[in-house]
N, C-alpha and C positions, 0 to 999 in steps of 0.2 A: 627367492624374492629379495628384492635389494631393499635395504633401510634408506629413509629418505637423505640421510648423509651420504650413503653410497651413491644414489642417484644424484644428488647435488654435485658431487665430485665428478663423476662422469659427465655431467652437462657442463660443468666449468671446463674440464679438460677439454672437452669436444669444441667448445666455443673458442677457447684459447688456440686451438688448432685452426680454426676458421672452417670448421666443417658446419655445412648447411643443414644437415640433419644428424641429431643425436637420438639414438634408439636405446631404450633402458629395458634390459631383460630379454630372456630367450623367447618369450611369448610375443612381444612386441617386434623382435627381429624377425620372428616368422612370418607375422601378420604383414611386416614391411615388405618382405621378399614376396609373399604371395600377391600383395597389391602390386608391386612393380612387375612381375612376371605376368600375372593375369589381367592386369588393367581393371577395367570395371567390372569384369565377370567375376572377379575374387568375392563380391558381394553375395552372389548366387551360391559360392562355394560356401561360404560362412552361414548364410540362411540355412542351406540344406544340412550342414553340421550340427546347428543348433536345434533344427527340427528332430533330426535323428537321436541325438544324445539328451536333449532337453524338450521332450514332447510337451510337457506342461507349460513351458514358456511361449510356445506356440499357440496353444489355446488361450493362454492370458492375454496375449497380444490381439487376437482375434476379438476377443471379449472387449478390450479396451477402445478398439476402434469404432463400436456402436455408440 
C-alpha cells in the first residue's frame, strides 16, 4: 500500500516525464493491464471474480437495484 505522500511523488514524477497515464500500486497496475489486454470484456472477468469471492456483494447489489 502506498502512502499518500508516496503516491503524490509517483504522480509528480510521472507528470514530469510526460506520461499520459500514471498508475499507483500493483492492484491498479494489474487492473490496467487486464483492461488493456481484455478490452471491454475485462468487466465480465471482474464481475465473475467478485461474485465468486464476495457472494454477499452480489446479493446486496441485486437488492439495491429494486
